[in-house]
LODO-451274 format. One line per 2 residues: their letters; for each residue x, y, z of N, C-alpha, C, O, CB. Coordinates in steps of 0.2 Angstrom, whole numbers, always signed. Last residue first. Glycine has a CB too. Example, Ala and Ser with C-alpha at 12.3 -4.5 7.8 and 13.67 -1.06 7.14 Angstrom:
2
SA) +64/-11/+35/+68/-5/+36/+64/+0/+39/+67/+6/+40/+70/-3/+29 ~ +66/-28/+39/+62/-22/+39/+66/-16/+39/+71/-17/+42/+57/-22/+45
end
This chain:
241
AQ) -136/+65/-118/-136/+68/-124/-135/+63/-129/-134/+64/-135/-130/+73/-125 ~ -148/+59/-106/-141/+59/-109/-142/+62/-116/-146/+61/-120/-139/+51/-109
EY) -158/+67/-94/-158/+65/-101/-151/+65/-104/-147/+70/-104/-162/+69/-106 ~ -165/+65/-79/-159/+67/-82/-159/+63/-89/-160/+57/-90/-153/+65/-79
TE) -176/+71/-67/-175/+67/-73/-169/+69/-77/-169/+75/-78/-182/+66/-77 ~ -174/+71/-49/-174/+75/-56/-173/+70/-61/-169/+65/-61/-168/+80/-56
GE) -174/+66/-37/-180/+65/-41/-180/+68/-48/-184/+67/-52/-186/+68/-37 ~ -163/+77/-30/-166/+71/-29/-173/+71/-33/-177/+76/-33/-168/+70/-22
SV) -152/+86/-41/-157/+86/-36/-161/+79/-36/-162/+76/-41/-162/+92/-38 ~ -135/+80/-43/-141/+82/-46/-147/+81/-41/-147/+77/-37/-143/+77/-52
TE) -121/+86/-35/-126/+81/-35/-132/+84/-38/-134/+89/-37/-128/+79/-28 ~ -104/+87/-39/-110/+91/-39/-116/+86/-39/-116/+82/-44/-111/+97/-44
FW) -90/+82/-30/-95/+81/-35/-101/+86/-34/-102/+88/-28/-97/+74/-34 ~ -80/+85/-20/-78/+83/-27/-83/+83/-32/-82/+84/-38/-75/+76/-26
DP) -78/+92/-6/-84/+93/-12/-81/+91/-18/-79/+96/-22/-87/+100/-11 ~ -72/+81/+6/-71/+86/+1/-77/+86/-4/-79/+81/-6/-64/+86/-2
YN) -77/+76/+22/-78/+74/+15/-77/+81/+10/-81/+86/+11/-85/+72/+13 ~ -76/+78/+35/-73/+72/+33/-74/+71/+25/-72/+66/+23/-76/+66/+36
DK) -81/+91/+38/-75/+89/+41/-72/+83/+38/-66/+82/+38/-76/+87/+49 ~ -93/+92/+33/-88/+97/+31/-81/+95/+33/-76/+97/+31/-90/+104/+33
TK) -98/+75/+29/-99/+81/+33/-93/+86/+31/-89/+84/+27/-98/+80/+41 ~ -107/+62/+22/-102/+67/+22/-103/+72/+27/-109/+74/+28/-100/+69/+15
MD) -115/+51/+19/-114/+53/+26/-108/+58/+27/-105/+58/+32/-112/+46/+30 ~ -125/+44/+9/-122/+51/+9/-121/+52/+16/-126/+55/+19/-126/+56/+5
RA) -128/+31/-3/-127/+33/+4/-123/+39/+4/-118/+40/+1/-124/+27/+9 ~ -129/+31/-16/-133/+27/-12/-133/+28/-5/-138/+28/-2/-130/+20/-13
VT) -130/+41/-30/-128/+42/-23/-132/+37/-18/-138/+39/-17/-128/+49/-21 ~ -126/+34/-45/-131/+34/-40/-128/+36/-33/-123/+32/-31/-136/+28/-40
YL) -118/+41/-59/-118/+37/-53/-123/+39/-48/-125/+44/-48/-111/+38/-50 ~ -112/+41/-76/-117/+43/-71/-117/+38/-65/-116/+32/-66/-124/+43/-75
ES) -100/+50/-86/-102/+44/-82/-107/+46/-77/-106/+51/-74/-96/+40/-80 ~ -97/+59/-101/-98/+58/-94/-100/+51/-92/-102/+47/-96/-104/+63/-92
CP) -94/+58/-114/-91/+63/-111/-92/+63/-103/-90/+67/-99/-92/+70/-113 ~ -92/+42/-121/-96/+47/-119/-92/+52/-115/-87/+50/-112/-103/+45/-115
IK) -83/+36/-135/-83/+37/-128/-87/+43/-126/-86/+48/-128/-76/+37/-124 ~ -81/+38/-148/-85/+32/-146/-86/+32/-138/-89/+27/-136/-82/+26/-148
DT) -72/+48/-150/-79/+50/-151/-84/+44/-149/-90/+45/-149/-81/+52/-158 ~ -60/+42/-149/-62/+46/-143/-70/+47/-144/-73/+48/-139/-59/+52/-142
VN) -53/+36/-158/-59/+33/-157/-62/+36/-151/-67/+34/-147/-58/+25/-155 ~ -40/+41/-161/-45/+40/-167/-52/+38/-165/-56/+38/-169/-42/+36/-172
EP) -33/+40/-150/-34/+46/-152/-40/+46/-157/-43/+51/-158/-28/+50/-154 ~ -30/+26/-149/-35/+29/-145/-37/+36/-147/-43/+37/-146/-32/+29/-138
KG) -29/+17/-164/-26/+22/-160/-31/+25/-156/-37/+27/-158/-22/+28/-164 ~ -38/+1/-164/-35/+7/-167/-32/+12/-162/-32/+10/-156/-39/+10/-172
SL) -54/-2/-156/-48/-4/-159/-45/+2/-162/-48/+7/-164/-49/-10/-164 ~ -66/-5/-146/-62/+1/-147/-55/-1/-149/-51/-3/-145/-62/+5/-141
TP) -72/-17/-142/-74/-15/-148/-70/-8/-150/-70/-6/-156/-81/-13/-149 ~ -62/-30/-134/-65/-23/-134/-66/-21/-141/-62/-22/-145/-60/-18/-130
NQ) -60/-44/-130/-62/-42/-136/-65/-35/-136/-71/-34/-139/-67/-47/-140 ~ -55/-48/-118/-62/-47/-118/-65/-44/-125/-70/-42/-125/-64/-42/-112
SA) -41/-49/-120/-45/-55/-120/-53/-54/-120/-56/-59/-121/-43/-59/-114 ~ -37/-35/-119/-38/-38/-125/-42/-45/-125/-45/-46/-130/-31/-40/-128
HC) -38/-24/-110/-41/-30/-109/-43/-34/-115/-48/-35/-117/-48/-28/-105 ~ -32/-12/-115/-27/-17/-111/-31/-24/-110/-28/-29/-109/-25/-14/-104
QI) -42/-5/-119/-39/-9/-124/-34/-14/-121/-32/-18/-124/-35/-4/-129 ~ -46/+1/-107/-51/-3/-110/-47/-8/-115/-48/-14/-115/-56/+0/-114
AR) -35/+10/-106/-36/+5/-101/-41/+0/-104/-40/-6/-103/-40/+8/-95 ~ -37/+18/-117/-31/+14/-116/-32/+9/-111/-29/+3/-112/-25/+19/-114
IK) -49/+24/-114/-49/+20/-120/-42/+15/-119/-43/+10/-121/-48/+24/-126 ~ -46/+31/-102/-51/+26/-102/-50/+21/-108/-50/+15/-107/-58/+29/-102
EL) -36/+40/-107/-34/+36/-102/-39/+30/-101/-37/+24/-101/-34/+39/-95 ~ -44/+47/-116/-39/+43/-119/-36/+38/-113/-35/+33/-115/-33/+48/-120
KY) -54/+54/-108/-56/+49/-113/-50/+44/-115/-51/+38/-115/-59/+52/-119 ~ -52/+64/-99/-49/+58/-98/-51/+52/-102/-51/+46/-100/-51/+56/-90
DS) -60/+75/-102/-52/+76/-102/-49/+70/-101/-42/+70/-101/-50/+81/-97 ~ -73/+71/-100/-71/+73/-106/-63/+73/-107/-60/+72/-112/-74/+79/-109
ID) -80/+67/-89/-74/+63/-90/-70/+65/-97/-66/+62/-100/-75/+56/-90 ~ -90/+73/-77/-87/+75/-83/-81/+71/-84/-76/+73/-80/-87/+82/-84
VE) -102/+64/-69/-95/+65/-69/-93/+67/-76/-93/+62/-80/-91/+59/-65 ~ -117/+67/-61/-114/+66/-68/-107/+68/-67/-105/+74/-66/-118/+70/-73
VL) -125/+59/-48/-120/+63/-50/-118/+61/-57/-117/+56/-59/-114/+63/-45 ~ -142/+58/-41/-137/+56/-46/-131/+61/-46/-132/+67/-45/-140/+55/-52
PQ) -152/+53/-27/-148/+58/-31/-143/+55/-35/-141/+49/-34/-144/+62/-26 ~ -166/+42/-29/-159/+43/-26/-156/+49/-30/-156/+49/-36/-155/+37/-25
SD) -176/+39/-38/-178/+43/-32/-171/+45/-28/-172/+49/-23/-182/+38/-27 ~ -175/+42/-55/-172/+39/-49/-174/+43/-43/-173/+49/-43/-165/+37/-50
EI) -175/+40/-72/-179/+43/-66/-177/+39/-60/-178/+32/-60/-187/+42/-68 ~ -167/+44/-87/-166/+41/-80/-171/+44/-75/-170/+50/-74/-159/+41/-78
VT) -166/+40/-103/-169/+44/-99/-169/+40/-92/-172/+34/-91/-177/+45/-101 ~ -157/+30/-108/-156/+37/-111/-160/+42/-107/-159/+48/-106/-159/+37/-118
SS) -146/+18/-103/-153/+21/-102/-152/+28/-104/-147/+32/-103/-155/+21/-94 ~ -139/+2/-105/-139/+9/-105/-146/+11/-104/-151/+8/-104/-136/+11/-112
VG) -128/-12/-105/-134/-9/-102/-134/-2/-102/-128/+1/-100/-135/-11/-94 ~ -117/-19/-107/-122/-20/-112/-129/-17/-109/-134/-18/-112/-123/-27/-113
FG) -105/-17/-100/-111/-21/-97/-117/-22/-102/-121/-26/-100/-113/-18/-91 ~ -96/-10/-107/-94/-16/-104/-100/-20/-101/-99/-26/-101/-90/-14/-98
LI) -104/+0/-114/-97/-2/-116/-95/-9/-113/-93/-13/-117/-92/+3/-115 ~ -114/+4/-106/-116/+0/-112/-109/-3/-115/-109/-9/-118/-120/+3/-118
TA) -110/+14/-97/-111/+7/-95/-112/+2/-101/-111/-4/-100/-116/+6/-90 ~ -111/+26/-104/-105/+23/-102/-105/+16/-101/-101/+12/-103/-102/+27/-96
ES) -125/+29/-105/-121/+28/-111/-114/+25/-110/-112/+21/-114/-120/+34/-115 ~ -130/+20/-90/-130/+26/-94/-126/+24/-101/-125/+18/-102/-125/+32/-91
PH) -134/+15/-74/-135/+13/-82/-135/+20/-85/-138/+25/-84/-141/+10/-83 ~ -122/+18/-62/-129/+19/-64/-129/+18/-72/-125/+21/-76/-131/+26/-63
LY) -113/+12/-49/-113/+13/-56/-120/+13/-58/-124/+9/-57/-109/+7/-60 ~ -116/+20/-33/-117/+14/-38/-116/+16/-45/-117/+22/-47/-124/+11/-37
FL) -106/+26/-19/-109/+27/-26/-110/+20/-29/-107/+15/-28/-104/+31/-30 ~ -107/+32/-3/-107/+26/-7/-110/+27/-14/-116/+29/-14/-110/+20/-3
MG) -96/+43/+6/-102/+42/+2/-101/+35/-1/-95/+32/-2/-102/+47/-4 ~ -92/+48/+23/-91/+47/+16/-97/+46/+12/-103/+47/+15/-86/+42/+16
KK) -95/+39/+39/-94/+45/+35/-93/+43/+28/-92/+37/+26/-87/+48/+38 ~ -96/+27/+45/-99/+33/+48/-98/+39/+45/-100/+45/+47/-97/+33/+55
CT) -97/+10/+41/-95/+17/+39/-99/+22/+42/-106/+22/+42/-96/+18/+31 ~ -102/-2/+46/-95/+0/+48/-94/+8/+46/-90/+11/+50/-90/-4/+45
LD) -114/-6/+41/-112/-9/+47/-106/-5/+50/-106/-4/+56/-110/-16/+47 ~ -115/+0/+28/-121/+1/+33/-118/-1/+40/-121/+2/+45/-127/-2/+31
FT) -104/-6/+22/-105/+1/+23/-110/+3/+28/-108/+7/+33/-107/+5/+16 ~ -108/-20/+22/-102/-17/+25/-102/-10/+27/-101/-8/+32/-96/-19/+21
QI) -119/-20/+14/-120/-22/+21/-114/-19/+25/-115/-17/+30/-120/-30/+21 ~ -114/-15/+2/-119/-11/+5/-119/-13/+12/-120/-9/+17/-126/-13/+2
VM) -105/-25/-1/-102/-18/+0/-107/-14/+4/-106/-10/+8/-100/-15/-7 ~ -113/-36/-3/-108/-36/+2/-106/-29/+4/-105/-28/+10/-102/-41/+0
HS) -121/-32/-14/-124/-33/-7/-119/-33/-1/-121/-31/+4/-128/-40/-7 ~ -111/-31/-24/-115/-25/-22/-118/-26/-15/-118/-22/-10/-120/-24/-27
IA) -107/-44/-24/-102/-39/-22/-106/-33/-20/-104/-30/-15/-97/-37/-28 ~ -118/-50/-30/-116/-53/-23/-111/-47/-20/-111/-46/-14/-112/-59/-24
IH) -120/-44/-42/-125/-43/-37/-122/-45/-30/-124/-42/-25/-131/-48/-39 ~ -108/-48/-49/-109/-41/-47/-114/-40/-42/-113/-36/-37/-112/-38/-54
DS) -111/-62/-49/-105/-60/-45/-106/-52/-44/-104/-50/-38/-99/-61/-50 ~ -122/-62/-57/-123/-65/-51/-117/-62/-46/-118/-61/-40/-123/-72/-50
HE) -127/-49/-67/-122/-54/-66/-122/-56/-59/-122/-51/-55/-115/-52/-69 ~ -135/-38/-70/-138/-44/-67/-134/-50/-67/-136/-55/-66/-145/-46/-71
SV) -129/-27/-74/-130/-31/-79/-134/-38/-77/-135/-43/-81/-124/-33/-83 ~ -130/-20/-61/-130/-17/-67/-132/-21/-73/-137/-19/-77/-123/-14/-69
GD) -133/-27/-49/-127/-29/-53/-126/-25/-59/-121/-27/-63/-127/-36/-54 ~ -144/-23/-42/-145/-27/-48/-139/-29/-52/-139/-33/-57/-150/-24/-53
PS) -138/-13/-34/-140/-20/-31/-142/-25/-36/-142/-31/-35/-146/-19/-27 ~ -123/-7/-43/-130/-6/-40/-132/-13/-38/-130/-18/-40/-135/-3/-45
FT) -106/-9/-38/-111/-10/-43/-118/-8/-39/-118/-8/-33/-112/-18/-45 ~ -96/+5/-31/-97/-2/-32/-103/-3/-37/-106/+2/-40/-99/-6/-26
LI) -85/+15/-22/-89/+14/-28/-90/+7/-29/-85/+3/-29/-85/+17/-34 ~ -84/+27/-9/-84/+20/-11/-88/+19/-17/-93/+22/-17/-86/+15/-5
VQ) -75/+40/-3/-80/+38/-8/-78/+31/-9/-73/+29/-10/-79/+42/-14 ~ -66/+42/+7/-71/+46/+8/-77/+44/+3/-83/+46/+3/-69/+54/+6
PQ) -59/+27/+15/-60/+31/+9/-66/+36/+10/-70/+34/+14/-62/+27/+3 ~ -50/+19/+24/-54/+25/+26/-55/+30/+20/-54/+36/+20/-50/+29/+31
IL) -41/+9/+22/-40/+14/+18/-44/+20/+20/-42/+26/+19/-43/+12/+11 ~ -44/+0/+33/-37/+1/+31/-37/+8/+27/-32/+12/+29/-34/-4/+27
DI) -58/-1/+32/-55/+1/+38/-48/+4/+37/-45/+9/+40/-55/-4/+44 ~ -59/-7/+20/-62/-1/+21/-59/+3/+27/-57/+9/+27/-70/-1/+22
WS) -53/-19/+23/-50/-15/+18/-53/-8/+18/-49/-3/+18/-51/-17/+11 ~ -62/-25/+32/-55/-23/+34/-51/-19/+29/-47/-14/+31/-51/-30/+35
AI) -73/-26/+25/-73/-21/+30/-66/-20/+32/-65/-14/+34/-77/-24/+36 ~ -69/-36/+16/-71/-30/+13/-70/-25/+19/-68/-19/+18/-78/-30/+10
ME) -68/-47/+26/-62/-45/+22/-63/-38/+19/-59/-34/+19/-61/-50/+16 ~ -81/-47/+31/-76/-46/+35/-70/-43/+31/-66/-39/+34/-74/-51/+40
LL) -88/-52/+19/-90/-46/+22/-84/-43/+27/-82/-37/+26/-96/-46/+26 ~ -82/-64/+17/-81/-59/+12/-82/-52/+15/-79/-47/+14/-85/-60/+6
TQ) -87/-71/+29/-80/-70/+27/-78/-65/+23/-74/-61/+24/-77/-77/+25 ~ -101/-70/+27/-98/-67/+32/-90/-66/+31/-87/-61/+33/-99/-71/+39
SK) -103/-78/+15/-104/-70/+15/-101/-67/+21/-98/-61/+20/-111/-69/+15 ~ -95/-89/+7/-97/-88/+14/-97/-80/+14/-92/-77/+15/-93/-91/+19
TL) -101/-90/-10/-96/-90/-5/-99/-88/+2/-104/-86/+2/-91/-85/-7 ~ -111/-90/-20/-110/-96/-16/-105/-96/-10/-105/-100/-6/-109/-102/-20
AL) -109/-79/-27/-115/-80/-24/-115/-85/-19/-120/-86/-15/-121/-80/-29 ~ -96/-81/-33/-97/-76/-27/-104/-77/-23/-104/-76/-17/-96/-69/-29
GG) -93/-88/-44/-95/-92/-38/-96/-87/-32/-97/-90/-26/-90/-97/-36 ~ -87/-82/-54/-93/-85/-56/-96/-88/-49/-101/-91/-50/-92/-90/-61
DP) -71/-84/-48/-75/-81/-53/-81/-85/-55/-80/-91/-56/-71/-79/-60 ~ -67/-85/-31/-68/-89/-37/-73/-85/-42/-78/-83/-40/-71/-96/-36
YD) -56/-73/-24/-62/-77/-24/-63/-80/-31/-61/-77/-36/-68/-73/-21 ~ -45/-64/-23/-44/-70/-25/-50/-75/-24/-49/-81/-22/-38/-73/-23
LF) -43/-50/-20/-45/-55/-15/-45/-62/-16/-45/-66/-12/-52/-53/-13 ~ -30/-39/-25/-35/-44/-27/-37/-48/-20/-33/-49/-16/-31/-49/-32
YV) -28/-22/-30/-27/-27/-25/-32/-32/-26/-38/-31/-28/-27/-25/-18 ~ -21/-7/-37/-26/-13/-38/-23/-18/-33/-17/-20/-33/-26/-15/-45
EI) -21/+11/-40/-18/+5/-36/-23/-1/-37/-29/+0/-37/-16/+6/-29 ~ -21/+20/-55/-24/+18/-49/-20/+12/-46/-16/+9/-50/-31/+16/-50
GL) -20/+26/-68/-16/+29/-62/-18/+27/-56/-18/+30/-51/-17/+36/-63 ~ -24/+20/-80/-29/+24/-76/-25/+28/-70/-28/+33/-67/-34/+20/-73
QE) -13/+13/-84/-16/+19/-88/-20/+23/-84/-21/+29/-86/-20/+15/-94 ~ -11/+5/-73/-6/+9/-75/-9/+15/-79/-7/+21/-78/+0/+6/-78
AA) -23/-3/-75/-22/+1/-69/-17/+6/-70/-17/+12/-67/-21/-3/-63 ~ -20/-10/-87/-25/-5/-87/-25/+0/-81/-26/+6/-81/-32/-9/-86
KR) -10/-18/-82/-8/-14/-87/-14/-8/-87/-12/-2/-88/-8/-17/-94 ~ -17/-26/-73/-12/-22/-70/-10/-17/-75/-8/-11/-73/-6/-26/-69
LE) -26/-32/-81/-29/-27/-77/-23/-23/-74/-24/-17/-73/-32/-31/-71 ~ -18/-41/-88/-22/-35/-92/-24/-30/-87/-24/-24/-89/-28/-38/-96
CT) -14/-49/-78/-9/-45/-82/-12/-39/-85/-10/-33/-85/-5/-49/-87 ~ -26/-55/-75/-22/-51/-70/-17/-47/-73/-17/-41/-71/-19/-56/-65
RI) -29/-62/-87/-33/-56/-85/-30/-52/-80/-31/-46/-79/-40/-58/-83 ~ -19/-72/-87/-20/-67/-92/-23/-61/-90/-21/-55/-92/-23/-70/-99
NG) -22/-78/-75/-16/-75/-76/-16/-70/-81/-13/-64/-81/-10/-80/-77 ~ -35/-83/-78/-34/-79/-72/-27/-75/-73/-27/-69/-71/-34/-83/-66
AE) -32/-92/-89/-36/-86/-90/-35/-81/-84/-35/-75/-86/-43/-88/-90 ~ -24/-101/-82/-21/-97/-87/-25/-91/-88/-22/-86/-89/-20/-102/-94
EP) -34/-106/-73/-28/-104/-71/-25/-99/-76/-22/-94/-74/-23/-109/-68 ~ -45/-111/-83/-46/-106/-78/-39/-102/-75/-39/-96/-75/-49/-108/-72
KV) -40/-113/-100/-41/-115/-93/-41/-110/-88/-38/-105/-89/-35/-120/-92 ~ -51/-107/-113/-44/-106/-109/-45/-109/-102/-50/-107/-99/-42/-98/-109
GP) -63/-107/-118/-59/-111/-121/-52/-111/-118/-47/-115/-120/-58/-110/-128 ~ -67/-90/-114/-69/-96/-117/-64/-100/-120/-60/-98/-124/-75/-95/-122
IG) -63/-81/-101/-60/-82/-108/-62/-89/-110/-59/-94/-108/-52/-81/-108 ~ -67/-80/-87/-70/-76/-92/-66/-76/-99/-67/-72/-103/-68/-69/-90
AE) -64/-87/-76/-69/-90/-80/-71/-86/-86/-76/-87/-90/-76/-91/-76 ~ -55/-78/-70/-53/-84/-73/-58/-88/-77/-56/-93/-80/-50/-89/-67
GR) -55/-66/-63/-59/-67/-70/-57/-73/-73/-57/-73/-80/-57/-61/-74 ~ -51/-64/-51/-46/-63/-56/-49/-65/-63/-45/-65/-68/-40/-68/-55
TV) -61/-55/-39/-59/-61/-43/-54/-59/-48/-52/-54/-49/-65/-65/-46 ~ -61/-43/-33/-63/-49/-29/-61/-55/-32/-59/-60/-29/-70/-49/-28
RL) -51/-29/-32/-54/-34/-37/-55/-40/-33/-50/-43/-30/-49/-35/-43 ~ -51/-13/-27/-51/-20/-24/-55/-24/-29/-61/-24/-30/-55/-19/-17
LV) -42/+1/-31/-47/-4/-34/-46/-11/-30/-40/-14/-30/-46/-5/-42 ~ -40/+17/-26/-38/+10/-24/-44/+6/-27/-50/+7/-26/-37/+9/-17
VQ) -33/+33/-28/-39/+28/-30/-36/+21/-30/-32/+19/-33/-41/+30/-38 ~ -31/+47/-20/-28/+40/-20/-34/+36/-22/-39/+35/-18/-25/+38/-13
VC) -31/+62/-29/-35/+57/-25/-32/+50/-26/-30/+48/-31/-42/+57/-28 ~ -25/+71/-38/-22/+70/-31/-26/+66/-27/-26/+66/-21/-20/+76/-28
QH) -30/+69/-50/-32/+75/-47/-30/+74/-39/-33/+77/-35/-39/+77/-47 ~ -29/+57/-56/-25/+63/-59/-26/+69/-56/-23/+74/-58/-26/+63/-66
AY) -39/+50/-50/-32/+48/-49/-27/+53/-51/-22/+54/-49/-31/+42/-52 ~ -50/+56/-55/-48/+58/-48/-41/+56/-47/-38/+59/-42/-53/+55/-43
KA) -50/+51/-69/-50/+58/-67/-48/+60/-60/-44/+64/-59/-58/+61/-68 ~ -49/+37/-68/-43/+41/-70/-44/+48/-68/-39/+51/-67/-43/+40/-78
LI) -62/+35/-62/-56/+33/-59/-50/+36/-61/-45/+39/-57/-55/+25/-60 ~ -71/+40/-71/-71/+43/-64/-64/+41/-61/-61/+45/-57/-77/+40/-60
GG) -67/+32/-83/-67/+39/-83/-66/+42/-76/-62/+46/-74/-73/+42/-86 ~ -70/+19/-80/-63/+21/-81/-62/+28/-81/-57/+31/-79/-61/+18/-88
AG) -81/+12/-77/-79/+17/-73/-73/+20/-74/-70/+23/-70/-80/+15/-65 ~ -84/+2/-87/-89/+5/-84/-87/+11/-80/-91/+16/-80/-92/+1/-79
FS) -71/-2/-92/-77/-1/-96/-82/+3/-93/-85/+8/-96/-80/-8/-98 ~ -63/-3/-80/-61/+1/-86/-67/+3/-91/-68/+9/-92/-56/-3/-91
ED) -68/-11/-70/-66/-4/-69/-65/+0/-75/-66/+6/-75/-59/-5/-65 ~ -70/-23/-76/-76/-19/-74/-74/-12/-73/-78/-8/-74/-79/-22/-67
DP) -58/-29/-79/-61/-25/-85/-67/-21/-82/-69/-16/-85/-63/-30/-90 ~ -58/-42/-68/-54/-37/-72/-58/-35/-78/-61/-39/-81/-48/-41/-74
HA) -73/-41/-57/-69/-44/-62/-64/-39/-65/-66/-33/-65/-73/-48/-68 ~ -80/-34/-46/-79/-41/-47/-74/-44/-51/-70/-48/-49/-86/-44/-49
LI) -75/-20/-35/-78/-23/-41/-77/-30/-42/-72/-33/-38/-76/-19/-47 ~ -74/-6/-27/-74/-13/-25/-78/-16/-31/-85/-16/-31/-77/-14/-18
AL) -64/+8/-25/-68/+5/-30/-68/-3/-28/-63/-6/-28/-67/+6/-37 ~ -61/+21/-15/-60/+14/-15/-66/+11/-20/-72/+12/-18/-61/+11/-8
MR) -52/+36/-13/-58/+33/-16/-56/+25/-17/-51/+23/-19/-59/+36/-23 ~ -46/+50/-3/-46/+43/-5/-52/+40/-8/-58/+41/-5/-43/+38/+1
KA) -36/+63/+1/-42/+61/-2/-41/+54/-5/-36/+52/-8/-43/+66/-8 ~ -23/+62/+7/-29/+65/+11/-35/+63/+8/-40/+62/+11/-28/+73/+11
RM) -15/+47/+5/-16/+54/+3/-22/+56/+7/-26/+52/+10/-17/+54/-4 ~ -3/+35/+12/-10/+37/+11/-10/+45/+9/-6/+49/+12/-14/+36/+18
ER) +9/+27/+2/+8/+31/+7/+1/+35/+6/-1/+37/+1/+13/+37/+8 ~ +3/+11/-5/+7/+17/-5/+5/+21/+1/+0/+20/+5/+5/+21/-12
M) +4/-6/+0/+0/+0/+0/+4/+6/+0/+9/+7/+4/-5/+0/+6
end
């Protein structure tokens, strides 16, 4: 673990590539603005390359993720739970492990999947539930964000929404200055056949200028949370361009 910075964000996601396709913009943006961005990866994605043995696939995807993390400017750590089996794992053990990482990092912002996993993937859903439980049991400050369906999430999860109605506040994160970092990170995940091919500079128009997140929990105070984000008013309908 690197020396702790004053501002810290912790992303807790299931597989290598989740961070780049769905949230590469927000991670790169704040990593380049003196925020310590830590990615906690629960599996190595060993079930994610058809026709390749799990151990080999896990090694390939681990290498891909490390390269992607360099492009985004973030730290990455693995919990080494089985890909595709998170719904069957002992929840208390995983909950305690996630809690220990939150206690270690003390992030002002935690980012994870929405309760439906965004794409309804069982691993995503399991991680979301664990993070929510852990936050509610242990966190007394900061914010919990969910990836929200938008033009950005269709890249990796195949899920988008052009008109969003939500009872929870939303934040729109402008990533227009960090498209290249996001594209380069996506292209690192070659085993997942990213559709963005060629020079990153030539495909920036395929990346939306913003990512959208749900504010699931908001326990910030003027003492423990810097104003990084502008929150859309509760209940407001947002239309993606």
